[in-house]
C-alpha positions as a printed Julia matrix, in Angstrom:
570×3 Matrix{Float64}:
  -91.28    1.91   13.23
  -89.82   -1.0    11.27
  -89.6     1.22    8.2
  -87.64    3.84   10.09
  -85.17    1.2    11.34
  -84.54   -0.07    7.78
  -83.93    3.5     6.56
  -81.33    4.13    9.25
  -79.59    0.87    8.35
  -79.4     1.81    4.63
  -78.02    5.24    5.47
  -75.29    3.68    7.64
  -74.26    1.23    4.87
  -74.09    4.06    2.33
  -71.78    6.08    4.64
  -69.5     3.09    5.07
  -69.2     2.66    1.31
  -68.3     6.34    0.89
  -65.56    6.12    3.54
  -64.06    3.0     1.91
  -64.1     4.7    -1.51
  -62.43    7.82   -0.06
  -59.67    5.71    1.58
  -59.07    3.85   -1.7
  -58.79    7.21   -3.48
  -56.19    8.4    -0.93
  -54.16    5.18   -1.42
  -54.12    5.65   -5.21
  -53.05    9.29   -4.91
  -50.3     8.35   -2.41
  -48.99    5.63   -4.73
  -48.88    7.98   -7.71
  -47.08   10.65   -5.7
  -44.56    8.08   -4.41
  -43.89    6.84   -7.92
  -43.32   10.42   -9.1
  -41.0    11.14   -6.19
  -39.04    7.92   -6.89
  -38.8     8.86  -10.56
  -37.56   12.35   -9.72
  -35.07   10.96   -7.17
  -33.8     8.37   -9.62
  -33.41   11.05  -12.26
  -31.49   13.16   -9.74
  -29.28   10.17   -8.87
  -28.66    9.57  -12.55
  -27.76   13.24  -12.97
  -25.38   12.98  -10.01
  -23.85    9.79  -11.4
  -23.41   11.39  -14.78
  -21.98   14.48  -13.13
  -19.6    12.32  -11.05
  -18.56   10.4   -14.13
  -17.98   13.66  -15.96
  -15.95   14.92  -13.0
  -13.92   11.69  -12.92
  -13.36   11.89  -16.66
  -12.38   15.52  -16.26
   -9.96   14.64  -13.44
   -8.53   11.78  -15.48
   -8.07   14.19  -18.33
   -6.35   16.59  -15.92
   -4.11   13.77  -14.67
   -3.18   12.98  -18.24
   -2.16   16.57  -18.74
    1.54   17.21  -18.13
    2.38   18.77  -14.77
    3.35   22.41  -14.75
    7.05   22.68  -15.46
    9.28   24.56  -13.07
   11.33   27.4   -14.5
   14.92   28.26  -13.75
   14.51   31.64  -12.03
   18.09   31.93  -10.74
   18.96   34.96  -12.86
   15.88   36.88  -11.7
   16.67   36.28   -8.02
   18.57   38.58   -5.71
   21.34   36.37   -4.31
   23.68   37.59   -1.59
   26.4    35.52    0.04
   28.94   35.95    2.79
   31.92   33.83    3.82
   32.66   32.43    0.33
   35.75   32.89   -1.75
   34.98   33.2    -5.48
   31.25   33.6    -4.77
   30.66   34.3    -8.48
   31.0    30.56   -9.13
   27.85   29.89   -7.11
   25.6    30.78  -10.07
   27.8    30.74  -13.15
   25.85   27.76  -14.67
   28.98   25.59  -14.65
   30.33   23.02  -12.21
   33.88   23.27  -13.53
   34.79   25.66  -10.73
   33.47   26.19   -7.24
   33.23   28.69   -4.39
   34.72   27.7    -1.06
   34.08   28.85    2.49
   36.41   29.19    5.43
   36.16   27.14    8.6
   33.89   29.88    9.97
   31.19   28.86    7.5
   29.17   30.86    4.99
   25.61   31.88    4.14
   23.59   32.49    0.99
   20.37   34.54    1.01
   18.0    34.25   -1.94
   15.11   36.67   -2.58
   12.68   36.3    -5.44
    9.53   38.0    -6.72
    8.57   34.65   -8.23
    7.71   32.13   -5.47
   10.54   29.63   -5.0
    9.52   25.97   -5.39
   12.85   24.14   -5.19
   16.64   24.37   -5.2
   19.37   22.29   -6.77
   22.75   22.5    -5.1
   25.9    20.98   -6.59
   28.64   20.8    -3.99
   32.18   21.07   -5.26
   33.77   18.34   -3.21
   32.58   16.44   -0.16
   29.16   17.59    1.03
   28.08   17.95    4.64
   25.08   19.04    6.69
   23.75   22.58    6.31
   20.75   24.63    7.46
   17.78   25.81    5.4
   15.85   28.82    6.79
   12.65   30.54    5.69
   11.01   32.93    8.16
   10.65   31.06   11.44
   11.29   27.7     9.77
   14.67   26.02   10.07
   15.5    22.62    8.62
   18.71   20.59    8.7
   19.69   19.35    5.25
   22.55   17.35    3.81
   21.89   14.31    5.98
   23.13   11.85    3.37
   26.04   13.91    2.05
   24.78   13.92   -1.54
   27.2    15.79   -3.78
   24.21   16.79   -5.93
   21.3    17.69   -3.66
   17.73   18.56   -4.63
   15.72   20.56   -2.1
   11.93   20.62   -2.42
   11.15   23.93   -0.73
    7.38   23.4    -0.76
    7.69   19.95    0.77
   10.19   21.24    3.33
    8.16   24.27    4.48
    4.61   23.54    3.34
    4.46   26.42    0.87
    6.4    28.43   -1.7
    8.85   30.98   -0.36
   10.08   34.33   -1.58
   13.09   34.61    0.72
   15.33   31.83    2.01
   18.71   31.56    3.68
   21.21   28.71    3.35
   23.76   28.39    6.15
   26.85   26.24    5.62
   28.79   25.7     8.86
   32.51   25.0     8.57
   34.28   24.44    5.29
   32.13   23.83    2.22
   32.67   23.98   -1.51
   29.73   24.78   -3.78
   29.9    24.61   -7.57
   26.38   25.69   -8.46
   23.05   26.8    -6.95
   20.0    26.74   -9.22
   16.66   28.19   -8.12
   13.37   26.91   -9.58
    9.81   28.15   -9.45
    7.03   25.77   -8.46
    6.27   22.77  -10.64
    8.04   19.75  -12.07
   11.77   20.29  -12.4
   13.6    19.18  -15.56
   14.51   15.49  -15.84
   18.22   16.21  -15.64
   17.86   17.59  -12.11
   19.08   14.71   -9.96
   16.75   13.81   -7.09
   18.7    11.07   -5.36
   17.39    8.47   -2.96
   19.71    7.05   -0.28
   21.62    3.86   -1.09
   19.46    0.72   -1.13
   18.55   -0.97    2.11
   18.33   -4.2     0.14
   19.53   -4.43   -3.44
   18.09   -6.7    -6.08
   21.26   -6.18   -8.09
   24.67   -4.95   -7.01
   27.02   -3.84   -9.78
   30.61   -3.85   -8.52
   32.95   -1.8   -10.72
   36.59   -0.86  -10.48
   36.16    2.69  -11.84
   33.32    5.17  -12.18
   32.84    4.81  -15.94
   33.03    1.02  -16.22
   29.27    0.68  -15.53
   28.52    2.21  -18.94
   31.25    0.43  -20.84
   31.78   -3.25  -20.06
   28.43   -3.38  -18.27
   26.57   -1.31  -20.84
   22.84   -2.06  -20.84
   22.59   -3.43  -17.29
   21.61   -0.21  -15.52
   19.1     1.12  -18.08
   17.35   -2.25  -18.26
   17.23   -3.36  -14.64
   17.09    0.04  -12.89
   15.35    2.19  -15.48
   13.06   -0.2   -17.35
   12.21   -2.8   -14.7
   12.55   -0.51  -11.7
   14.59   -2.99   -9.67
   16.56   -1.91   -6.62
   20.01   -1.46   -8.15
   23.06   -0.45   -6.17
   26.29    0.62   -7.82
   29.5     0.21   -5.8
   32.74    1.59   -7.23
   35.97    0.34   -5.68
   37.99    3.43   -6.6
   37.81    6.7    -4.71
   37.72    9.41   -7.37
   37.22   12.28   -4.93
   40.78   13.47   -5.44
   39.84   14.03   -9.07
   37.43   16.94   -8.79
   35.28   16.32  -11.87
   34.95   12.52  -11.93
   32.49   12.14   -9.0
   30.22   14.66  -10.75
   30.49   12.74  -14.02
   29.69    9.54  -12.17
   26.46   10.97  -10.71
   25.38   12.52  -13.98
   26.0     9.29  -15.9
   24.18    7.1   -13.39
   21.19    9.44  -13.41
   20.99    9.31  -17.19
   21.17    5.49  -17.02
   18.1     5.33  -14.77
   19.76    4.73  -11.39
   18.05    6.51   -8.5
   19.84    5.15   -5.42
   23.0     7.07   -4.58
   26.18    5.14   -5.42
   28.79    4.02   -2.91
   32.51    4.45   -3.52
   35.37    2.59   -1.91
   38.48    4.16   -0.44
   41.04    2.68   -2.85
   43.08    4.94   -5.14
   42.92    4.59   -8.91
   46.15    2.75   -9.74
   46.9     1.36  -13.17
   48.51   -2.08  -13.51
   48.56   -4.8   -16.12
   48.21   -7.96  -14.03
   46.67   -9.19  -10.82
   50.07   -9.66   -9.22
   51.15   -6.15  -10.18
   47.91   -4.69   -8.87
   48.28   -6.46   -5.53
   51.87   -5.26   -5.27
   51.13   -1.64   -6.14
   48.16   -1.39   -3.79
   50.15   -3.07   -1.03
   52.85   -0.46   -1.46
   50.19    2.2    -0.87
   49.0     0.46    2.3
   46.05   -1.44    0.83
   46.32   -5.19    1.23
   44.45   -7.67   -0.91
   42.55   -8.69    2.22
   41.32   -5.1     2.59
   39.74   -5.43   -0.88
   38.03   -8.68    0.14
   36.9    -7.19    3.47
   35.36   -4.18    1.72
   33.45   -6.36   -0.76
   32.21   -8.64    2.06
   30.97   -5.52    3.85
   29.07   -4.38    0.72
   27.49   -7.82    0.25
   26.35   -7.94    3.86
   25.14   -4.36    3.83
   23.07   -4.52    0.64
   22.17   -8.25    0.67
   21.94   -8.44   -3.14
   20.09  -11.2    -4.95
   22.49  -10.84   -7.89
   26.04   -9.47   -8.05
   27.77   -8.6   -11.33
   31.42   -7.65  -11.71
   34.49   -7.65  -13.95
   36.25  -10.23  -16.05
   38.82  -12.18  -14.03
   41.26  -11.31  -16.83
   40.53   -7.62  -16.46
   38.75   -7.14  -19.83
   41.67   -5.49  -21.62
   44.11   -6.56  -18.91
   43.59   -3.85  -16.27
   45.0    -5.05  -12.94
   42.38   -3.25  -10.81
   39.6    -4.93  -12.81
   41.27   -8.27  -12.06
   41.66   -7.45   -8.37
   38.02   -6.36   -8.12
   36.82   -9.64   -9.68
   39.2   -11.66   -7.53
   38.05   -9.9    -4.34
   34.43  -10.69   -5.25
   35.14  -14.41   -5.76
   36.8   -14.51   -2.34
   34.02  -12.48   -0.73
   31.05  -14.58   -1.91
   32.76  -17.64   -0.45
   32.86  -16.19    3.09
   30.15  -13.52    3.34
   27.78  -16.03    4.96
   30.36  -16.95    7.62
   30.04  -14.76   10.72
   33.54  -15.69   11.86
   35.0   -14.08    8.73
   35.3   -10.31    9.01
   33.2   -10.25   12.21
   32.87   -6.45   12.36
   30.62   -6.26    9.29
   28.84   -9.46   10.35
   27.97   -7.79   13.65
   26.84   -4.59   11.93
   24.85   -6.05    9.03
   24.54   -9.78    9.64
   25.76  -12.37    7.15
   24.59  -12.93    3.57
   24.94  -15.68    0.98
   24.57  -14.18   -2.51
   22.22  -16.35   -4.62
   23.8   -15.54   -8.02
   27.2   -14.12   -8.97
   28.03  -13.2   -12.58
   31.4   -12.23  -14.01
   31.93  -10.48  -17.31
   33.22  -12.86  -20.03
   33.41  -15.78  -17.56
   33.86  -19.11  -19.36
   31.3   -21.21  -17.46
   27.54  -20.88  -17.2
   27.6   -18.56  -20.2
   24.64  -16.35  -21.02
   24.1   -13.69  -23.66
   22.35  -10.47  -22.63
   20.38   -8.71  -25.34
   20.74   -4.96  -24.91
   19.39   -3.88  -28.3
   15.67   -4.06  -27.52
   13.72   -0.79  -27.2
   12.81    0.27  -23.65
    9.54    2.07  -22.95
   11.03    3.86  -19.94
   13.44    5.65  -22.27
   11.09    6.48  -25.11
   12.01    3.46  -27.22
   15.78    3.78  -26.91
   17.66    0.54  -26.36
   19.52   -0.23  -23.15
   22.81    0.04  -25.02
   21.89    3.42  -26.53
   21.04    4.75  -23.07
   24.41    3.56  -21.8
   26.02    5.43  -24.68
   24.21    8.57  -23.51
   25.4     7.95  -19.97
   29.05    7.57  -20.97
   28.85   10.94  -22.74
   28.69   12.43  -19.23
   32.24   11.14  -18.57
   33.93   13.78  -20.68
   37.2    13.47  -18.79
   37.56    9.93  -20.16
   36.73   10.61  -23.77
   40.4    10.86  -24.68
   40.8     7.11  -24.06
   40.32    4.3   -26.57
   37.02    3.57  -24.83
   35.4     6.36  -26.79
   35.99    4.71  -30.16
   35.15    1.31  -28.69
   31.78    2.66  -27.49
   30.76    4.89  -30.41
   32.86    3.81  -33.36
   34.25    6.35  -35.78
   33.73    7.73  -39.28
   31.41    5.52  -41.27
   31.6     2.74  -38.68
   29.34    4.21  -36.05
   28.33    1.81  -33.33
   24.6     1.87  -32.62
   24.06   -1.59  -31.18
   25.8    -3.65  -28.51
   25.97   -6.56  -30.93
   28.43   -4.57  -33.06
   31.03   -4.71  -30.3
   33.02   -7.92  -30.68
   35.93   -7.38  -28.33
   35.15   -7.23  -24.57
   31.48   -7.37  -25.54
   29.08   -6.11  -22.85
   26.65   -8.86  -23.87
   28.56  -11.89  -22.55
   28.62  -13.08  -18.94
   29.12  -16.3   -17.04
   27.45  -17.58  -13.87
   30.38  -17.89  -11.49
   28.38  -19.06   -8.45
   24.75  -19.94   -7.78
   22.6   -21.24   -4.95
   19.47  -21.42   -7.14
   20.57  -23.57  -10.07
   21.94  -22.91  -13.53
   20.28  -20.69  -16.12
   18.27  -22.41  -18.83
   17.63  -19.46  -21.14
   21.19  -18.68  -22.15
   20.66  -17.1   -25.59
   18.48  -14.26  -24.29
   19.69  -14.2   -20.74
   18.27  -12.74  -17.56
   20.37  -12.34  -14.45
   17.19  -12.92  -12.42
   16.25  -16.31  -13.79
   15.2   -18.43  -10.75
   15.3   -15.29   -8.58
   12.53  -13.27   -6.99
   13.3    -9.61   -6.41
   12.65   -8.0    -3.06
    9.74   -6.19   -4.65
    8.2    -9.45   -5.84
    8.71  -11.04   -2.43
    7.07   -8.04   -0.78
    4.13   -8.22   -3.19
    3.71  -11.93   -2.44
    3.93  -11.28    1.29
    1.33   -8.53    1.03
   -0.92  -10.78   -1.07
   -0.47  -13.59    1.47
   -1.23  -11.14    4.28
   -4.39   -9.98    2.48
   -5.38  -13.6     1.9
   -4.73  -14.44    5.55
   -6.75  -11.4     6.62
   -9.59  -12.4     4.31
   -9.42  -15.91    5.73
   -9.53  -14.57    9.28
  -12.45  -12.33    8.37
  -14.23  -15.31    6.85
  -13.51  -17.4     9.93
  -14.71  -14.56   12.14
  -17.91  -14.27   10.1
  -18.41  -18.05   10.32
  -17.73  -17.94   14.05
  -20.21  -15.09   14.51
  -22.77  -17.0    12.43
  -22.19  -20.08   14.57
  -22.53  -18.0    17.73
  -25.72  -16.44   16.37
  -27.07  -19.9    15.55
  -26.08  -21.07   19.03
  -27.94  -18.11   20.57
  -30.97  -18.9    18.41
  -30.94  -22.54   19.49
  -30.48  -21.49   23.12
  -33.43  -19.13   22.75
  -35.53  -21.93   21.26
  -34.44  -24.26   24.06
  -35.4   -21.66   26.66
  -38.76  -21.17   24.92
  -39.31  -24.94   24.86
  -38.47  -25.18   28.55
  -40.88  -22.31   29.29
  -43.6   -24.07   27.27
  -42.84  -27.3    29.11
  -43.22  -25.5    32.44
  -46.52  -23.98   31.28
  -47.86  -27.38   30.22
  -46.65  -28.86   33.51
  -48.48  -26.09   35.37
  -51.66  -26.73   33.4
  -51.34  -30.46   34.05
  -50.92  -29.79   37.77
  -53.97  -27.5    37.73
  -55.98  -30.18   35.9
  -54.96  -32.76   38.44
  -55.94  -30.4    41.27
  -59.32  -29.81   39.71
  -59.77  -33.54   39.21
  -58.99  -34.13   42.88
  -61.45  -31.44   43.92
  -64.27  -33.0    41.88
  -63.43  -36.43   43.2
  -63.49  -35.03   46.75
  -66.93  -33.57   46.2
  -68.22  -36.92   44.95
  -66.96  -38.72   48.05
  -68.57  -36.51   50.81
  -69.98  -38.37   54.0
  -73.21  -40.45   53.52
  -74.85  -38.62   56.43
  -74.92  -35.47   54.45
  -76.47  -37.29   51.54
  -79.16  -38.99   53.83
  -80.18  -35.66   55.32
  -80.54  -34.24   51.88
  -82.61  -37.26   50.9
  -84.92  -36.87   53.88
  -85.39  -33.18   53.19
  -86.24  -34.05   49.63
  -88.83  -36.65   50.72
  -90.47  -34.19   53.11
  -90.64  -31.56   50.44
  -91.91  -34.1    47.93
  -94.76  -35.08   50.33
  -95.55  -31.67   51.75
  -95.93  -29.76   48.5
  -98.42  -32.19   46.85
 -100.4   -32.44   50.11
 -100.68  -28.73   50.52
 -101.66  -28.42   46.92
 -104.4   -31.06   47.37
 -105.73  -29.35   50.49
 -105.75  -25.99   48.71
 -107.56  -27.41   45.72
 -110.04  -29.21   48.09
 -110.76  -25.99   49.96
 -111.31  -24.17   46.73
 -113.65  -26.91   45.54
 -115.68  -26.83   48.78
 -115.91  -23.09   48.65
 -117.01  -23.18   45.07
 -119.58  -25.79   45.77
 -120.92  -23.77   48.68
 -121.18  -20.68   46.5
 -123.05  -22.59   43.81
 -125.55  -23.88   46.33
 -126.03  -20.42   47.74
 -126.61  -19.0    44.29
 -129.15  -21.66   43.49
 -131.09  -20.92   46.73
 -131.04  -17.27   45.97
 -132.41  -17.82   42.53
 -135.07  -20.17   43.81
 -136.31  -17.62   46.35
 -136.26  -14.94   43.69
 -138.68  -16.84   41.47
């Protein structure tokens, strides 16, 4: 039986060892499988990462590729118009002449087998609002009155179109309509932005070509190269000269300006002194104060950080140049005073211009270097770009300015530094609220000035920093609240433990009192117990003695009886 028990025990131990070995085997297999799965997953992740990187590289390569260029498809389009006189001028590829509509308005319908991506409309004279239609879509255009207006058809309607209608209510004059397929239009297609809300630099000129002559270099450098908000304001109204407003827009676009220029309402009057200019303009109904009022309005409207304008002596002695400079000096002195010219103060608020420069001014002199290559213009210098821009002003090429700007014969002018008389490189700081310039040999109009773009960037950086600080404070506050909750939880747990210990102590005290109560029962109870014990202690031994005595007597009697029996037997 013992052998059988030992055998059963050995069998049981052997089974246990087999089960443990089997479980260990399963654990090893599971680990190996997991490692293989991880390896496969990691390899898949690596493949995905590589694929993503390849995709990113491919996209970057695509981004580096030039955008598809739009084609001029005007000639292949079917263009019908109604309500225009001389409709042939709508698409004759020239802006020299224009088609005009009656007061009843006019329409132009354009159909094309090639999907239309955009339009470029050059109005002849003043532009107004008009209606673009494609299918069920109608859009009002011409909000800003741009004389040269670009219309992105895809952006306007959400897709390319094959048939569109342009409706021009009332009188309109149109010099040219060009139709493009989808893609990037040529660089010479002007895509104007509205005038600046706030200008970093305001260039105040007397006439529409002065910005490329006596201020050559300013626009290509600050607007084109640096991308500052640059607003050009021309005192003269050239609208009565059909071609000059078009030349102005073309020249500014070439120079890198993208915000539409603003023109004053003063006629172009030639004079040879400030007094003569004031007198001639006064005779036409334009007081000197009206010049100052207009300039104050421009300063308050555009709130420029820097203003640049003409020589107080009129460069070559032009009275309107002198009057423009004079009006500016008067305007910067009062533009921050709301009581002066209150109408513009109410409309735009007041403004104190930080820096005012005048061409060839004798104080606070600085020299502007316009002969450095600009990356925005493919390495051309600011002066060379201004030369390109002035080429757009063909109506003014008969003047002596042409030779002054380009030279002649073997004396070609290629650098601003070659111009000695009325040089576009020399300016003086007429007024400043931010201190004098220190770098005068290689000047910068924006020394001690932050542009609106820089201020915005700083504000955004400060806002991000403040947000990060608030996030950090929030995280710290949440951590503190979490720690407070943890401590509160520990305090509650400690209180609960204290109550448990108090309960156990109370129970121990109760038990102690119970035992003490049992030990202090009445003596009578104890005496009775004692008596019962004595009786028992006496009775039991006595009974035992009697029993043993009876047994002994009985035994003795039996022995005697046995002896008598044996004696009789013998």
